[in-house]
C-alpha positions, 0 to 999 in steps of 0.5 A, a space after each residue: 738752828 738750820 733753816 730746813 723745814 720741820 713738820 709737826 702733827 698735833 691735834 689734827 693740824 700741821 705745824 711747820 717751823 720755821 714759818 715762811 713769815 719772816 717774824 713768825 715761829 710756826 705756820 699752821 695748816 689743817 689736816 687737808 694742808 689748807 693754811 690757817 695762820 702763823 704765830 709766835 714772835 720769832 727769836 722771842 722766848 715763850 713760856 713753854 713750846 708744846 710743839 717743841 721746835 723752839 723749846 730752847 727759848 722756854 723760860 717757865 717764868 709765871 710772871 711773864 706768862 701772867 703779863 702775856 695773858 693780860 696782853 692777849 686777854 681779848 683775842 686768845 680764845 678766838 679761833 683762828 687768831 694767832 693768839 689762839 694758837 700761842 695761847 695753847 702751844 707757846 703759853 699753855 696753862 
């Protein structure tokens, strides 16, 4: 995969891949291009990448998805935590 930046527009936000943060997949900006957060462990698989840049790492394993939800059950609904973004864009229901 090349290191050139790609921009994805979804839900009034801009997702940039790969992230500027060393171990993250995406950087998130609002529609005014204000930085919000970075999320997703770079190099690690996810259930399903809704954005699409890392869809080659999708595993679609329900048991792993359940384990992910158990680990992040306390912060997955707190915006703008990285878990909020991961929950919706890498580990969707």
